[in-house]
C-alpha positions in Angstrom: 91.1 113.2 58.9 92.5 109.9 57.8 95.9 110.9 58.9 94.6 111.8 62.4 92.7 108.5 62.6 95.9 106.6 61.8 97.8 108.6 64.4 95.2 107.8 67.0 95.5 104.1 66.2 99.2 104.3 66.5 99.1 106.0 69.8 96.6 103.4 71.1 98.8 100.6 70.0 101.8 102.3 71.6 100.0 102.5 74.9 99.1 98.9 74.8 102.6 98.0 73.8 104.0 100.1 76.6 101.8 98.4 79.2 103.0 95.0 78.0 106.6 96.1 78.1 106.2 97.4 81.7 104.5 94.2 82.7 107.4 92.2 81.2 109.9 94.5 82.9 108.2 93.8 86.2 108.6 90.0 85.8 111.1 88.2 87.9 113.6 86.7 85.4 114.3 83.8 87.9 110.6 83.0 88.4 109.0 80.0 86.7 106.7 80.8 83.8 104.3 78.1 85.2 104.7 78.3 88.9 103.0 75.8 91.1 100.4 77.1 93.6 102.0 75.4 96.6 105.3 77.2 96.1 103.5 80.5 95.7 101.3 79.8 98.8 104.4 79.1 100.9 106.1 82.3 99.7 103.0 84.4 100.3 102.6 83.1 103.9 106.2 83.6 104.8 106.7 87.0 103.2 103.5 88.4 104.7 104.4 87.0 108.2 107.9 88.5 107.9 106.5 91.9 107.0 103.8 91.7 109.7 106.2 90.6 112.5 109.4 92.3 111.4 111.3 95.6 112.0 109.8 98.3 109.8 106.1 97.7 110.3 106.2 96.2 113.8 109.2 96.9 115.9 110.1 100.3 114.5 106.5 101.7 114.3 103.3 100.1 115.4 104.8 98.4 118.6 106.1 101.9 119.5 102.8 103.6 118.8 100.8 101.3 121.1 103.6 101.4 123.7 104.4 97.7 123.8 108.0 98.4 123.0 110.2 101.5 123.2 113.5 102.7 121.8 116.6 103.2 123.9 118.8 104.3 121.0 118.0 106.1 117.7 114.7 107.3 119.2 113.3 109.2 116.2 110.6 106.6 115.4 109.5 106.6 119.0 109.0 110.4 118.8 106.9 110.1 115.7 109.6 111.5 113.4 108.5 109.9 110.2 108.4 110.7 106.5 106.9 109.2 103.3 109.8 106.7 103.1 109.2 105.4 106.6 106.3 103.1 105.7 107.4 101.8 102.3 108.2 98.2 103.3 104.6 97.2 104.2 103.2 98.7 100.9 106.0 97.3 98.7 106.0 93.8 100.2 102.3 93.3 100.4 101.4 94.7 97.0 104.6 93.8 95.1 104.9 90.2 96.4 102.1 88.9 98.7 99.1 90.1 96.6 100.8 89.3 93.3 101.6 85.7 94.4 98.1 85.2 95.8 96.4 86.5 92.7 98.5 84.1 90.7 97.4 81.2 93.0 93.7 82.2 92.4 94.3 82.2 88.6 96.1 78.8 88.6 93.4 77.4 90.9 90.7 78.4 88.4 92.6 77.0 85.5 93.4 73.7 87.2 90.1 73.4 89.0 91.6 73.4 92.5 89.0 75.3 94.5 90.7 74.8 97.9 93.8 76.7 96.7 91.5 79.5 95.6 89.7 79.6 99.0 93.0 79.7 100.9 94.4 82.4 98.6 91.3 84.5 99.0 91.5 84.2 102.7 95.2 85.2 102.9 94.7 88.0 100.4 91.8 89.3 102.6 94.2 89.4 105.6 96.8 91.2 103.5 94.3 93.9 102.3 93.0 94.2 105.9 96.6 95.0 107.1 96.9 97.6 104.3 93.6 99.4 104.9 94.0 99.3 108.7 97.2 101.2 108.4 96.9 103.5 105.4 93.1 103.9 105.0 91.9 104.2 101.4 94.0 101.8 99.2 94.0 100.1 95.8 91.8 97.0 96.2 89.7 96.1 93.2 92.5 96.9 90.7 95.5 95.9 92.8 98.0 93.4 91.6 96.7 93.4 88.0 99.6 95.2 86.3 98.5 93.9 82.8 95.3 95.9 83.1 96.0 98.6 85.7 99.4 100.2 85.8 98.1 102.9 88.1 95.4 101.3 90.2 92.6 103.4 91.6 92.2 103.7 95.4 89.0 102.3 97.0 87.5 103.9 100.0 88.2 102.1 103.3 84.5 101.3 103.8 84.3 99.6 100.4 87.5 97.7 101.0 86.2 96.2 104.3 82.9 95.3 102.6 84.7 93.7 99.7 86.9 91.6 102.0 83.8 90.4 103.9 82.4 89.3 100.5 85.7 87.6 99.5 85.8 85.7 102.8 82.2 84.6 102.5 83.1 83.2 99.0 86.2 81.5 100.5 84.1 79.8 103.2 81.6 78.5 100.6 84.4 77.4 98.3 86.5 75.5 100.8 85.5 71.8 101.1 86.7 68.3 101.8 86.1 67.5 98.1 88.1 70.5 96.8 91.4 68.7 96.7 94.5 68.6 99.0 96.4 71.8 99.8 100.2 71.6 99.8 102.8 74.3 100.6 100.8 75.5 103.6 103.1 76.1 106.7 100.3 77.9 108.5 97.8 75.0 108.8 99.4 72.1 106.9 96.4 72.0 104.5 93.9 71.3 107.2 90.5 72.2 105.8 88.7 72.4 109.2 91.4 74.8 110.5 91.1 77.1 107.5 87.3 77.2 107.8 87.6 78.3 111.5 90.2 80.9 110.5 88.0 82.3 107.8 85.1 82.9 110.1 87.4 84.3 112.8 88.8 86.8 110.3 85.2 87.7 109.2 84.2 88.7 112.7 87.5 90.7 113.1 86.6 92.8 110.1 82.9 93.0 111.1 83.9 94.7 114.3 86.2 97.0 112.4 83.1 98.5 110.8 80.8 98.1 113.8 80.9 101.7 114.9 80.2 103.0 111.4 77.9 100.3 110.0 76.4 98.2 112.8 73.7 96.7 110.5 76.3 95.3 108.1 78.5 94.2 111.0 75.7 92.2 112.6 74.8 90.7 109.3 78.2 89.0 109.2 77.5 87.2 112.5 74.0 86.3 111.2 75.5 84.9 108.0 78.0 82.7 109.9 75.3 81.4 112.2 73.0 80.6 109.2 75.9 78.8 107.5 76.5 76.7 110.6 80.2 77.5 110.7 82.4 78.0 113.8 85.3 80.0 115.0 88.5 79.1 116.9 87.7 76.9 119.9 91.1 76.5 121.5 94.7 77.8 121.4 95.4 74.9 119.0 93.4 76.7 116.4 95.5 79.8 116.5 96.7 81.2 113.2 100.5 81.5 113.6 103.5 80.9 111.5 106.1 79.0 113.5 109.7 79.9 112.4 112.6 77.5 112.0 116.4 77.8 112.3 118.4 80.5 110.6 118.0 81.8 107.9 114.3 81.1 108.5 114.2 82.3 112.0 111.8 84.8 113.6 112.6 88.3 112.3 112.6 89.7 115.9 115.2 87.1 116.8 117.2 88.0 113.7 117.2 91.7 114.7 118.3 91.1 118.3 121.3 89.1 117.0 122.9 92.4 115.9 120.9 95.2 117.6 120.0 96.1 121.2 118.1 99.4 120.7 114.7 98.0 121.6 113.3 97.7 125.1 109.9 97.0 126.5 107.8 100.1 127.2 107.4 101.5 130.6 103.6 101.8 129.9 103.0 98.1 129.6 105.4 97.2 132.4 103.6 99.5 134.8 100.3 98.1 133.7 101.4 94.5 134.1 103.0 95.3 137.5 99.9 97.0 138.8 97.8 94.0 137.9 100.3 91.5 139.3 99.9 90.0 135.8 101.7 86.6 135.4 102.6 87.5 131.8 105.1 90.1 133.0 108.1 87.7 133.1 107.1 86.4 129.6 106.7 89.8 128.0 109.8 91.3 129.7 113.3 90.2 130.7 114.9 91.1 134.0 117.6 93.8 133.8 121.2 92.6 133.4 122.4 94.8 136.2 121.5 94.5 139.9 119.1 94.9 141.3 117.5 92.8 138.7 114.0 94.1 138.1 111.5 94.6 135.3 112.2 98.2 134.1 110.5 99.6 131.0 111.6 102.6 129.0 109.3 105.6 128.6 108.2 106.1 125.0 109.6 108.9 122.9 112.6 110.1 124.9 115.3 112.2 123.4 118.2 110.0 122.3 120.5 111.3 125.0 117.9 110.8 127.7 117.1 107.3 126.6 120.8 106.4 126.3 121.3 107.6 129.9 119.0 104.9 131.2 121.5 102.3 130.3 121.2 99.1 128.3 121.9 96.9 131.3 119.5 98.7 133.5 116.4 98.4 131.3 114.4 95.4 130.2 114.4 93.8 126.8 111.3 92.1 125.5 111.1 88.6 126.9 113.0 85.6 125.7 109.8 84.1 124.3 109.6 86.8 121.7 113.3 86.8 120.8 113.6 83.1 120.3 114.4 81.9 116.7 111.3 79.7 116.6 108.9 82.2 118.1 105.6 82.2 116.2 104.3 85.1 114.2 100.8 85.2 115.6 98.3 86.3 113.0 95.2 85.6 115.1 94.9 84.1 118.5 92.0 82.2 120.2 92.0 84.9 122.9 91.3 87.6 120.2 88.3 85.6 118.9 86.9 85.3 122.4 87.3 89.0 123.0 85.5 89.6 119.7 82.6 87.4 120.7 82.3 89.1 124.0 82.1 92.4 122.3 79.6 91.1 119.8 77.3 90.1 122.7 77.7 93.5 124.3 76.7 95.1 121.0 73.7 92.9 120.7 75.0 91.2 117.5 74.7 87.7 119.1 73.3 86.2 122.3 75.5 84.9 125.1 77.3 85.9 128.3 79.7 88.8 127.5 81.3 88.6 130.9 82.1 84.9 130.7 83.5 85.2 127.1 85.7 88.1 128.3 86.9 85.9 131.2 87.6 83.0 128.9 89.5 85.3 126.6 91.9 86.3 129.4 92.3 82.6 130.4 93.1 81.8 126.8 95.7 84.5 126.6 97.4 83.3 129.8 97.3 79.7 128.6 98.8 80.7 125.3 102.0 81.3 127.4 101.6 78.2 129.5 100.0 80.0 132.5 97.4 77.5 133.6 97.7 77.3 137.4 94.1 77.5 138.7 94.9 79.5 141.8 97.0 81.9 140.0 94.5 82.6 137.2 91.6 82.7 139.7 93.4 85.4 141.8 94.1 87.4 138.7 90.5 87.3 137.4 89.2 88.2 140.9 90.8 91.7 140.9 88.4 94.6 140.5 90.6 96.1 137.9 90.4 93.0 135.8 86.7 92.1 136.1 84.4 92.9 133.2 82.7 96.3 133.2 79.3 95.8 131.6 78.8 99.6 131.5 81.9 100.1 129.4 82.8 97.0 127.4 85.2 99.0 125.3 87.4 99.7 128.3 87.4 96.1 129.6 87.9 94.5 126.2 90.3 97.2 125.0 92.6 97.1 128.0 92.8 93.3 128.1 93.0 92.9 124.4 95.9 95.4 124.3 97.7 93.1 126.8 96.8 89.9 124.9 98.0 91.4 121.5 101.5 92.1 122.9 104.0 91.8 120.0 101.3 92.0 117.3 102.0 95.6 116.6 99.7 96.2 113.5 96.7 94.5 115.0 97.2 96.1 118.4 97.5 99.5 116.7 94.2 98.9 114.9 92.3 97.8 117.9 93.6 100.6 120.1 92.3 103.1 117.6 89.0 101.3 117.3 88.3 100.7 121.0 90.0 103.9 122.4 91.5 101.9 125.2 93.8 101.8 127.0 94.3 105.6 127.4 97.8 106.2 126.3 99.9 109.4 126.8 101.8 110.7 123.8 105.5 110.2 123.5 107.5 112.2 126.0 109.3 114.2 123.3 106.8 113.6 120.5 106.7 116.0 117.6 103.0 115.9 116.8 101.9 118.6 119.2 100.6 116.3 121.9 98.9 114.0 119.4 99.6 110.3 118.6 99.9 108.6 115.2 96.6 107.1 114.0 97.8 105.8 110.6 100.8 105.2 108.3 101.8 107.8 105.7 101.5 106.6 102.1 104.9 105.7 100.5 106.4 108.6 98.5 106.6 106.3 95.5 102.8 106.6 95.2 103.0 110.3 94.6 105.4 109.8 91.7 104.1 106.6 90.2 100.4 106.8 90.9 100.0 110.6 91.4 96.5 111.2 90.2 95.0 108.3 92.3 97.1 109.3 95.3 95.9 112.9 95.1 92.3 111.8 94.9 92.7 109.5 97.9 94.2 112.4 99.9 91.3 114.7 98.9 88.7 112.0 99.9 90.4 110.9 103.2 92.3 114.0 104.4 95.9 115.1 104.7 98.5 112.4 104.2 99.6 112.7 107.8 100.1 110.5 110.8 97.3 112.4 112.6 94.5 111.9 110.0 91.9 109.6 111.4 90.7 106.7 109.2 87.1 105.9 108.4 86.7 103.2 111.0 88.2 105.3 113.8 85.2 107.2 115.0 86.5 108.9 118.3 
């Protein structure tokens, strides 16, 4: 018996030692042992924005799924030909870098009594987790990024993740204050406390509406809490959360891609919609064709490669210059989005107000975001029957105009299209999902090998690890 007891102690110590060794192996040998929170904050903001706005998670997937962009070469992603290696970048970057860095900022902030750093890190981490659960569904949340304690973190149900994020953001709002110390290393808002407080509340209502169809009571409570606290949201385009890129090598990842590749074009779906509305954003979202007659010509989504190639690079429209410029901002949340959210909240009875007027203001904010402010032009646009607010179907009105306003923000547009069920999109021409469209990302294959038991349970709880498995928030 004593021999067995000693053996068990030895095994226990071995497991602890193994955990420590793995944690040490996963340390960056070039990283500082005592990193400063401002450096970590800068890294987290930049890395997450790059992942959000870049190729794998935006241009080569979500922008195609929502038919903002299309492929004219190498069309497999536009036909939904994906595997468990297709969506590794988002998972790897956000868990391996963004969340790890932000957790470290929170730890340092507690140690050094810098509450404002903690509040900002909680806010950014909430956005990161929101991106992850929006796209994959059930994900590691409570145990994520804590390799010393959890080598194989458990998955949390999507409902619990959203509720946890709302709690984290409420804590962030209460923690952030003028007396909490200066914030350095913040390219997003330059350490402006008032801007961060507006962003926190704006993010809270985004997540509240994510759960509104499944848990309207809890969703309404978020709006009630914000009103009770006396906080506000974005009030102008100047409040927008956006990372503005610099010159190479810190240029916008879309710009970087177009330096060497020309296989992306604007989708025919959105060009046709903008054209039918005589929408003044068309020349911003799309570029005229290189060949005469110079027109705005989109590419149908999901063509076979040969069929797409035959359309011709010079005879189809690239996304507009605005989005391909080196300094183009990676928009995380716009003022227009917040106004659309408030309009929807009124329509759902969560708050009082004029849903139609808020919807109208949202469209104007989106136009102004791109410098379209001519009073006659905007009035004529709003006067169209197909643009005016439909009180009998707020999801259609908000869904279609929000889809236009979120152009370029693939992951957010993908989430809102699934939630609102508008616009009504046709599947890819040569899609491989039997007439269905993707409604989530597939978990990375590494999860099956490195976190197999928790991965298996998540699939049992949520449904098949397939592009067509609807997530908890997606009710229709």
